[in-house]
N, C-alpha and C positions, 0 to 999 in steps of 0.2 A: 224738440231739440234736434231730432233726427232730420226734420225739414230744413232747419237752419244749416245743418252740416251739408246738405245737398245743394241747397240753393245759394248759399253763401251770403243771404241777406242778414242784416244786423238789426237788433232790437235796441231800444233805449236802454243804456247802462244805468246802473244805480249810481250812488255817490261814489267818489273815489275811495273814501275810507271804507265804505261798505264792500267795494270790490276787493280791496286788499285783505279785509278780514275773512271774506268768504273763500278766496282763493288760497290764503295761507292756511286756513283750517283744513281744507281739503287736502292739501299737500302733506299734512301731518299723518294721514291715515296709513296703516300698515299694508304691506304687499301681501296679496293672497293669490294662491295659484289659480290660473284661469282668468284673473282680471285683466282688463285692458288698460294700458297707459300710453301716453302720447309723448312724442318728442316735440319740443319747441326750441326754435333758435335762441341761443344764449344772449345774443345781442338784442333781438326784439324783446325778450322777457326782461332784461336789465333795463331797457328803456321804458318799458311798462312800469316796472317797479319805481323808477325815478318820477314818472308822470303821476302815479297815484299818490306818492308821498309829497308832492308839491301842494297838493290840495286845490289846485287851480286847473279847472277843466279847459281853459283857454291857454293853457301853458304851451310853450313851443316844444316840449319834449313828448308831445302826443306821439304814440308809436305807429299809428296808422294800422293797416290790415296785417293779419298774422302773415309773416313771410319767412319760409324755411328754405329760400332759394341757396343759402350758403351750405346747407346740409346735403344737397344733391350733387351728384357727379356732373350731371347735365340736365337740362330742362326738357329733353326729349324722352329719355327712359325713366327719368326720376328715380334712378338707382342711388340708394344711399352711400355717401363717400365712406371710404375705408378708413379705420383707425380714428373715428371721431371719439372724443372723451366727454363723459358726462360732467356737468358743471364747468366745462371749459368751452365746448362747442354747442352743447345742448343741455336742456334740463328735462326732466320727466315729470309729467303731471298726470293725475288720474283721470279717467274718462270724464267724470263730472266737472271737473275743473276745466278740462279742454272745451267741453261743450259750452260752459258759461263764457269763456273767453271768445269762443267762435261766435256766440249770439251777440256779444258786445262789440266785437272789432271786425268781424268777418275774417276771410283769408283770401290770399292771392289766388286769382283764377287759375284753374288747371292744375294746381298744386294738390297732389293727394295727401290726405292726412297720414302721418307716420305713426300708425297704431302698432303697438307691440304687446305681446302676452307676457304675463308673469308665469314663470316656470319654477316648479318645486324641485330643486336639486338636493342631493344627499346632505349637504352641510349648510345650505342657505336657500333663500327664496329671492329671486331676482327677476328683473325685466330683461327679457331677451332681446336686446336691441339688434344683434345680427343673427338671424337664423342661419343654420348651416346649409350651405348651397354646395352639393356634391354632384359628381357625375356617375352614371351607372352603365355597366357593360358586361358582356361575357368574356371568359378567357379565350374563347374560340375566335372572337372578333373584337379585338381591343380599340379599333378605330371607330366602331360604331357605338357612340356614347349618348346618353340622354341626360339632361340636367334635372335635378330634383331638389327641393328644399325640405329639411327636416328640423324639427325642434331638438334642442339638446336633451330633453326629457323624453324623446321618443325611443324606443327600444331598437336594437339592431334587427330584430325579428321584422319590424315594420319596413326596413330597407329590403330584407330578404324577400318579404312578400311582394314588395313593389317590383323587384326585378323579376321574380316569377311571373308576375301578371303581365308586365310590359314585353318581356321576350318570350312568353308562352312556354315556360319550362314546366315539365310534368312534375306533379307533387310526389310522385314515387322515385324520382330520379335523386340520388344522394349528391349533395352539393355542399360546397363550403364558400366562404367569403374572405376576400382579401382586401385590404385598403392600401392604396398606393399614393404616396405623396409626391413622388418624382418618378422618373422613367426607370430607375433602377432599384428603388427601395420599396419593398412590399412587406406587409404584416398581416398574419392571420387575425380574422375576427371570429374567435372560437365561441364566445359565450353570446348567444342570440338574445339572451335576457338582459344584457348590459345595455345601458343607455348610450346614446351617442356621445354625450359628455365623457362618460367613463371610458368609452373606446378611443377617446382622443381624436375623433373625427373632426375635421375642420373643412372650412369651405375651400373649393377648388381641388379637393381630393377626389380620387376615383375608387368607387367600390366595385370589385370584380367578383363575379360568380364563376366558380370552377365546378364542373360536373365530372364525377368519377367515371373513369373508363371501364369498359366490360371486363378487362382483365384484372380489375381490383386496384390499378394504380391511378394516380392523379396525373393529369397532363403536365403539371409542373415538376413531377419526380420520376418520369419515364427513365432518365439515365440510371437510376438506382436498380434496374432490372438486368440480370445477367442471362443471356440466352446462348445456346450452343449452336443455334440454326441461324443462317443468314437471313432468313425470312422470319422477322419478329412476330408475326401473327400465325405462322403455320403450326406451331406446337399445340397439341391438345393431349392433355394427360389426366390421369385421375386426380380430382381435387385433393389437396392436402399432401400429395406425394410430391414434395418440392424441397430442394436443399437450401441451405443458408450459407452464404459466403463467409469464410473466415477473414475478417478484417485485420488480423494480427493478434493472435492469442485470445480470440473470442470464441473458442470452441466451448467454453463453459456456458456462455450466453446462448449459443446455438442449440446446445443440448437441452437447456431448460426450456427454450422457446418450442422446440419440437415436442417435448412432453405436454406442454400446456395446449399447443396447437391440436393435439390428438385427444383432448379432453372434450367429449361431445357437448355437455351443457354449456360450458364456457364458449366453445367456438360458435355454436348455434346462436348464442345471445349476441355475439358480435356481427355474424354474418346477416342476421336478421335486422340489424340496425337498432336493436333495443337499447343499445348504450346511449344513443343520441338524446334520448329523453331523459336520461338519468345522469348525465355529466354534471359534476358538482364543481362549479368554478369558485364557490366562496368558502370552501372548506380549508381552514388554515393548516390543516395536517396533510392536506392533498397537494397535488402538483398542477392545479389549475386545469385539469382535464388533459393535459398534454401527454402524460404517460398512457392514458387510456386511448387516446387518439392514435398515438404512434404504434401502439399494440395493435389496434384495429386495422391500421394500414397494412402491417405485416401479415396479419391474419387473412385479410381479403386478398392480398396478392397470392399468399401460398394456397389458398383454396379457390382461386380463379380457374385452376387447371389449365393455365397458359404459360407457365414458367418452369423450366428446369430448376432454377435457383434464384433466390431473391437475395439482394445486398441490403442487410439491415442497418445501413449507416445511419439513417435518421434516428432510428430507435436507439441505437448505441449512443448517439449524441445526446438524446434526451436523457437516457439513464445516467450518463456522466454528469450531466447538468445538475440533476436532482440528488445524486449520490456521488459524491467526490471521489469515494473510494474506487469507483469504476471508471474514473477518468484515465486516459492513456490506454496502453495496450499491455498492461501486466496480466499475469496469470491470476485468476481468482477461483473461488469455490462456487461451483454451480448452485449449491443449495443457498449460499448467501444471495445470489443473484435472484433466485427463485423466491426466497423470503421477501426481499425488497420489492419485487415485481408484484407479488400478491397483495402486499400491503398497500403499495402505490395504486393498484387497480381498485382495491377496496375503498380507498379514501377518495379517488377521483370519481367513483360511481356510487358513493354513499348516499342513499335516499334521505337521510337525516340531514337537513341543511343547518340546523342549529342544535348542537348537542347540550343536553341539560345535565346539571350535576346530579350524580346519584350517589348516595351514601350507602356503601355495602354493609350488609348485616352478617353477623356470624349465625352459624346454625343454631346454637344454644339448645340443643337437644330436640329441635324439630325434625320431622321425618325427611329423609333424603329426597323423596319425591317433591315435596313442598319447597325445600331449599333450592333444588335444582331448577325447578320451573321458575321460581323468582329470578334466579341468576340469569337464566336465558331470556326472560322478559326484559330485565335491566340491560342486558347486552344488546338486544334489538332497539332499545330506545335510543342508543347512541351509535349502533352500528348495524346498518341494514343495506345490504348490497347483494349483488349476484355472487360475490366471492363468499360472503357469509352463508348464502343459500346453498352453495356448492361444496365449500371446503371446510366450514367451521364445525367442530364438535365440542364436547363438553368433558372436563376433567373433574374428578373429585380429589381434593387434596386434603389429606389429614395430617395435622401436626400434633405431637404429643409432648408436653413439657417434661423433661427428665427429673424436675425437682417436685413439682406439685401434681403432675399427671393430669394437668389441663388439657383437654382435647378440643382442638380448633378444627372445624370442618368447613371448607369453602368450596365453591364450584367455579371453575375458570374455563373460558372458551380457549380453544387452540385451533391452529390452522394446519399444522402438520405434526406428526409424531417423530421426534428425534429419539431413536432408541439406541442404546449403547451396545457394543459388541463384547462377548465374553473375552477378557484380556488374559492372554497366556502369562504364567507365572515365571516362564523361562525366556531366555533371550539368547540369540546366536551372535557370537563375536568372532572376528577374524584377527588374528595376531601373527607377528612375525617372531620366531624364536631363534635366538642367537646363542650358539653353544659355546662352551669353553674350548672345544676342539678348533684350533685355528685353521685346520683344513676343511672343516665342515661348512657348507653354504647355509645361510639362514633358511629357515623352513616356515612356510605359512600354515597355520592350523585354523580349523573352524571349530569352535568350541561352544558348547551349550552351558550357560551359567544361569544363576537366579537373576531375574530382572531386578529385584531389590537387593542384590547381593554386594559384596565388597570386592576390592582387588585381590584379597586373600583367596576368595572363591574362584576368581579367574586362574591364580596360580595353582590351586588344587585341581582344577580341570585340566590345565596344561601338564600338571605333574603325572596324571594318569596316562597322558599320551606319550610323554618323554621319559618317564622313570626318574626324573630329577625332583628332589624334594623342594616343596614351595619356599622354605626359608633360604634356598640357594637362587632365588629369582628376584630380578628387579624389573619393574614394569614402567615404561616411559612412553610418552607421546612425542613422536619425532615429526617435526615440522621445518621445512626448509634447512635441512642438513644440521639442525640443532635440536636440543630437547626443549620442547615447549613446556613440558611438565614432567617430573619425575614422582610417580605416585607412592604413597605409603600404603602398607598392607590394609590398614583400616578404612581407607577411603571408599566411598560409595561408586559403584559402577555406573550410576546414572550420570556422573560427571564425564564419562567417556561417550562420545557420540559415534554413530556408526561409520561416519566418513573419517574418523581420526585414524592415523597410521600408528598403531600400537606395536612396540617392540618389547619383548621380554628377554632379558640377558641372564645367562647363567653366570653365577659368581662362585668363586672357590669357596665362600663362606656367605652367610645371610648378611642382612642389614646390620651394621655394627655402629657402636657409639664412638664419639670423638676420642675417648680414652682407650679404646680397644686396640688390638695389635694390628688390625687391617683397616683400610679406609676404601670406600666406594668412590672411584674416580671417573669423571665424565670426560671423554676425549673427543675433540673435534679434529677434522681435517680442514687445513687452510692452504691456499695456494698464494705465494707472494707475487705480486706484480713485477715486471721488470724495471719500472720506474718509480720514482718517489712521488708521493701525493702532496703537492705544494698548495693545492687549491683551498684547503680548509685551515690555512695558517700554520701548518706542520710541515716538516720535510721528511716525515717517516714513509715507510713503504705500505701501499695498499694491499689488502689481503681479500680473498673470497673463499667462503666456505664451500666444500663440496663433499661428495660421498656420504656414507652413513657414519653417524657418531657412534661411540661405544661406550658401554659402562663396564668397568672391570674393578675387582677388588684387589688392593695392592698392600702388601705389608708396610707398615709405617717406616720400618728400617730401610726399605728399598725406595723410598720416596726421594731419591737423589737423581740427578740428571743421568748419570751414567747407568744406574740400575733401571730407571724408567725407559731409556733408550733401548736397552736389550730386552726388556719386557715387551715392548711395543713392537720391536722386530719380530719376535716370535708370535705375537698375537696376529700381526698382519701378514704372516708368511704366506697365506694363500694368494694374495694379490700384490705383494710387494717383493720384487726380485732383490735378493741380497747382492752385496758387492763382490765382484770377482777378485781373487787373490791379488791380480795386478793393479786393482784399484783400491786397495786397502789403505794405501799412504798417498799423501800428497805434500807438496811443499808449502810451508806456512806463508812464504812470500806471495801476497795477493794484491788485488787492486784496492786502492783507498776506499773506494765506495763500498766494496764488499766487507771490508774491515769495519767500516763506520756502521753498516747495517747490523753486524753481529754485535757492536758495542751498544746500539740501540735496543736490540730484541733479546739480549741476554741469552743467546743461543748456547748450545752445548759446546761448540767450538770456541766461542768467545770466552766462556769461563775456564775452560781447560787452558787456553792460550794466556788467560790473565794470570793464572797461578804461576805459570812458567815465567811470564813477563815480570812479575813482581819479584821473583827470586833473582832474576838476572838484572834487575833495574839499576841497583846502586852502582855496579861497575861500569855499567853502560853510560851512566851520566857523567863519569870522569873523563870521557873522550870528548875533547873539544872539537873533534872533526865532524860529529854529528849535530852540532849546535844549530846550524842552519836548517837541517832536516827537521830537528825538533821543533824550532820556531814555526815551520811551515805546518806541521801537524797540529800544533796548538791553535793556530789561526783557523785551521779547517774546522776544528771542534767548536770554536767559538762562533764562527759565521755560519756553519752548516748544521751542526749538531745540537747547538744549545737549545733551540725551541722545543725539541722532543727528547733529547738524550739527557738522562740524569743517572748514568751509571747503573750501579746495581739496583737502586730503588725504583727506577723507571716510572716516574709519576707524572708523565706529560698529560696535558688536558686534551681528552678525546671525546667523541661523540659516538653513541650507537646508532648505526644505520637502521632505517626502518625495514620491516619485514613486508613482502608482498602478501597478497591474499593467499589463503591456504588452497592447495590443490586437492584433487580427489585421490582415492587409493589407486595404486599402481597395477599394471598388468604384470604377467610373468615375464621375467627377463628385464624388467625396467626398474629404475630407481623406485624406492618406496618412499622417498623424502623429497622428491621434486627436483627442480633445476638448480643450477648454481647461484648462490647468493653472495652478491659482491659487497664488501664493506671497506670503508677506509679505515686505517689504523689510527685515526684522530679520535677515537672513542674515550669518553670520560672514565677514568679509573674508578672502581668502587665495586662493592659486593651486590649482586642481585640474586634474590631468592629463585630457586628452581620451580617453586610452586607459583603458578600464575592463575588469575581468575579466568573461569571458562567463558566469560562473556566475550572475549576477543583476544586473538593472538597478535599484540601490538608491541611495538618498540618501547623500551624504557630507557630514559636518559639519566645518567648519573654523572655528577661533577665532584671532582675532588682536586683542590689546588695544592701545590707544594710551597713551602717556605722558600724565600730568596736564598737563605743560607744553604739549604740543601741543594738547590740549583748549582750554586757556585762551587760547593764541595764536590758534588757529582761531576761537574765538567772538569774541575781541577784533576780529580781521579783518573778521568778518561784521558786528559792530556798527559798525565804522568805515565800512563801505560803505553801511548803511542810510540814514543821513540823506541822503547824496547822492542816493540812488535817489528819495527822496521829492520832490526838487526838480527832477529831470531831466525835462524837458518836450518834448525834441525826439522826432521820429517815427523809427522804425527798421523794418527789414524783418521781416515775421512769418514763424515757423517752423512747419511742420506737425507736427513731432515734435522730441524732444531725443534726444541720444546719450549712452549711459552704459557705461562699462567694467564687465564683469561677470565672473563665474567660469564654468566650463563648464556649471554647472546653470542659468545665466541668473538667479541670485538674489542673488548677493553683489555689491554695488557696491564698486568699487575706485578708488584715486586716478586721476585723469585723465591724469597723465603730466607732461610738461615745462611749465616756466613759460610757454612761447611758445604753449600751446594745443595742441600735438601730443601723440599717444599714444606711450608707451614700454613696450614688452612684453618680459618676460624669458622668456616661453613662448608657447604657442599663444595668439594674441589672440582674445578674445571681447568683442563689444560688443552692446548691446541698443538697439533703437529704441523709445523710450517714447512712447506715444500717449496724449493726453488722451482720455478717452471721447467727448467731444463732437466732437473733431477726427476721431477714427477713424470715427465714425458718418457724418460728412459727406464725408470725403476718401477713405476706405479701402473699396474694393469687395471684401467678403468672398466673395461668389459667384464673381467673377472669378479671385480668388486661389487658390481651391480647385480650379479646373478643371485637367484634364490630358487628353491625347489618347493613344490606344492605337496603338502602331505596329503594322503589318501582321503582324510576327512574333507578336503575341499572338493572332491569329485562326488561326494554323497549330495544329491539334490535335497533342497530344504523342503520338507513336506508342509503344505498348507493345511491349516485347521479347517474343518468344515462344521458349521452349526446351522441349526434350523431357525427360520424367522421367528418362529413361536418362542424359541428360547430367548431372543433379544427382547421380545415383548414382555415376556416374564421378568427378565432382568429390569426392564424399565418400570415394572410395577412393584419391585421389591422395596422394603424399608431401608431408608438410608439416614445417616445423621448429618445435620447441616454443617457446613464448614465454618471455621472461625471467622472468615471474611463476610459471612452472610448469615448472622444469628437471626432468631425469631424473638420479638418481643412478647413475653407472655403477660397477658393483662391481669393474671392472678398474682404472680411473683413481683410484677412491676419492674422487670428487668429483662435484658436480652438473654436468651437461652439457646444452647446447641441442641435444639429439639430434633426428634426423629420425624421424618417425613415419608409419606406414602402417597403415591399418585395411582389412581384407579381411572378406568374409562367409564364414563357414565352413558354418553351418547356419541355416535359416530356420524360423520357427514356422508353425503351421497358419493363424493370422491375423496378417498383417503390417501394422503400423501405421507409415505414413510421414508424417513431420512435415517440412513445408516451412518452412525458416527465413527467413520474409519479413521479420521485424523485425531491423534492422541498428543496432547500437549502437557508437558511437565515443566518444572522449573529449570531443568537442564537441557531438555531435549524435546524434539518433536518428531513423530513418526506416523507412518500410515500403517494401519492394521490390515494385513493381507488375508484375514480370514475369510473363507468362502461362505457365503449365506445362501442356503437353498430355500426356495419359496415356491409354492404352487402357482400355476398360471390361471387356475380357476378355483372357485369356491374356497377362498382363504376365510376360515371360520374364526369370527371374534367373539362368538357367543360365550366362550369360556372366560372371556376377559371383561365382559360388560356386566356392570352392576345393574343396570337398568333392564330388568327381564321382560317388562310389558312393552312389546313393540307392536304398534298398530300399523294398519296399512299405508298410512300417510308418512310414516317415518322410513328412512333407509334401512335395508336389510342389514344383518350383520354378516353377511357372506359377500366376498369381493372377488372380482375377476381382474386380472392384471391388464392394463392398457398401455403403460409406458414405463421405460427403465432409463435412467441416466447412468452412464457408465464413466468410470475414470480409470485411465491406464497410467502407470508410472508411479513416481514417488511425489514428495512434497515439493522439491525444488523444480521438477518438470513433470510434465504428463500430458495427457490428451483425454478430451471428453468426447464421447459419442452418445447415441441414444437409439433404443428400439421403441417402436411405437405401433400400435394397431389402429389401422385406418377405420374411421367411424362409419364410412359408407360401405366399404366392401369387406371389412373384417380381416384383410391381409395384413400381416406383420411386415414392417419395413426396418431397415438398418440406415440411420442417418449419420453420416460422417461428414459435417459441414455441408459442402455443396453436392457431395456424392450421396445417392440414395440408391439401395439395392433391396432385393426381396431378402426376406429373413425367414427361416423355419423356427417353429416354436421351441425345438431342442437347442437351438443356438443362443437363446435368450438367457443371459446370465446376469 
């Protein structure tokens, strides 16, 4: 058969029916990897089928010699045409069928047979009609390429070896491959054990080999290096003494990287390229080796000794790609990044390629040694990497059911110890105390109160400093010139955040009920704008809150406009200048616009004038000479005041304006409640509770519509008064400001109350003092109003608590009761129980990571514990905490020396991470502050 193929001579064919039966049977065989199949021109094959089915050997449909000319691009190179389709352009026949047809019909001279191999692909077995024809080159000379053909079943390692052989690249040189489909698009070929098919390599693509530079960088990433020298290759420094550039709030990442970089076993593992043989590209829990490679690049650059600082941009991008919480440039916790990185490195370098299912067993009374060894063996069956070798230890977890006393013992691996800090039971709070004495400035106090205490405890602590009894104090949270919340004595202090501006007001009497003789009234300051606010569908005047609000107790009998005015004048005497005797009176005759505003806002002057006007009204109506003036005033009321003025009831539809974000606490001599808050007086009328949820200080909208009959009656009443006002010529007492009932936001105006001019409140009363801009400028001293003094308690520095690291570890191993959100299912009771839990240390790793849990989170607050933790730099002894007492020479000792510290400065909202680390080569301590690296002394390390 081989001779026939080479000479092209034909033998006597069998009968036509026999030919068809033999070839058809051969075509039915299954594909097997490694077999050869041949391509036949579809037109020739169809003509042969027609010929054998005629049954006439002399038929005109005789196909002649096998002719594949239509399958070649040209008859010189005999290169197969592109994009040929099976069963349209050609058919595939097995080798035996091809040789039979060749022996019967011969083939055209000089045409090579189109033999193709069967390849075993992951999901199918198929004939590889088109092998992959690619070009190979080095990154240092992209113009010098060589062609090569590879089967899709070949591994990338075969291409790697082919390039090394052809371009004489040393086996010790670290290299990586790229595939390029166009001049601008390149992609890494990370997994050398991947097939050509899985790597998506196709014909005409170029595979480029890149060789790592001596400074640890790759030729394609040299711009990622920062140097302070003009000569890039002139710097030579100690390996590992290299900064990391802050890319924008990435100090947390830099601090963690510096600590890991100075961990000798892990760094040696990467510097010696041991990771290359253990990259796990198939682990579904891993990052396809990308995190390990990105980390290796950073380590090799930092330990090349040729860089002042490295820019870890590629590493940051990879971390953000696989952990979306680290995307962007927000601040993060260094320990969270370290936890993710260790887990990512472990999965990328896991020597276990296929994890088996393991059913965990309880101790059931077996010896701890036996259970612990079993747990560790099971752990290594699924997790085996350099991270496990270096950082993993073993806990003993003991759970006891409170009902049946069932004891459950398990052994669990750990990568780091997260130890709690002893939490103080006291809390430092800063408050502003406002005395009843109108001449006294507010005083800022620093108080020590129980952390789990109540508002009454705060008042008791302040009472010791002021001598004022707690029942004469009202506590409120001031935000944006208004009361965000007025606290009751039994409310928890955990509702109050450290950044809140807390004011404590002295009252003439304590909290009172609605039926008592006195009422606690909230007072806001507002400034009226010069112009009406027509933009919101109303023509009322806009107002803006300013200054500090007040809480004051007022006898119910004095809740009239006149009495309140006099009380407020006395209370504001420190920063409100009284009227001169020459300014005590003024003429009632004023501009129509001012008169209309008073009718709308129910000011003090308006009501006083109204009473006089109503008395004089009947006699004035009899004068016909005022008829035209009266008609003009009525028209003004209808066309200008009707959308928002409704007489004494004042029930216009308004909207509460939104509040801006809260500011921080103030400095001495500045306002403790922020900048001026502007609101339009189109707010919706309604009652709003003084107590708000602590989740956010946001606006509340309230709507209340008045009946059409009330609108008509109200406007008619205003029209009835206006003519009388035009003719009233007596002189009256002048007012510095007007008083208006408002809601808790200080924006919604409400009805003034009873017909006798007194207030009537069904809930917490809020009133606003409305100032005309000109009157405020002349009589209100803003500088004096904002002043406060600091009590001597503010000068006493807050002493930090100091604890030993051993105390934190003891606290970690104490018995605790499980929380309701995380109960334990007792197999004996057959239900979930709040069992007691105790953690103990069974075995420790070679490198122990200790995480101090400084950030405390509760339902209402978050805080950073500033407790100082003291620890030894050498010989930290854990023997007293280890349950496993038999330590042989192959296991890590229970004494540790410090090699690195990650530091955090600042609070929860802002802060900065740095690190101290001891160089593994020279033993010298260094301080790493992003790109800056300095020498450090042992006594500096905290």
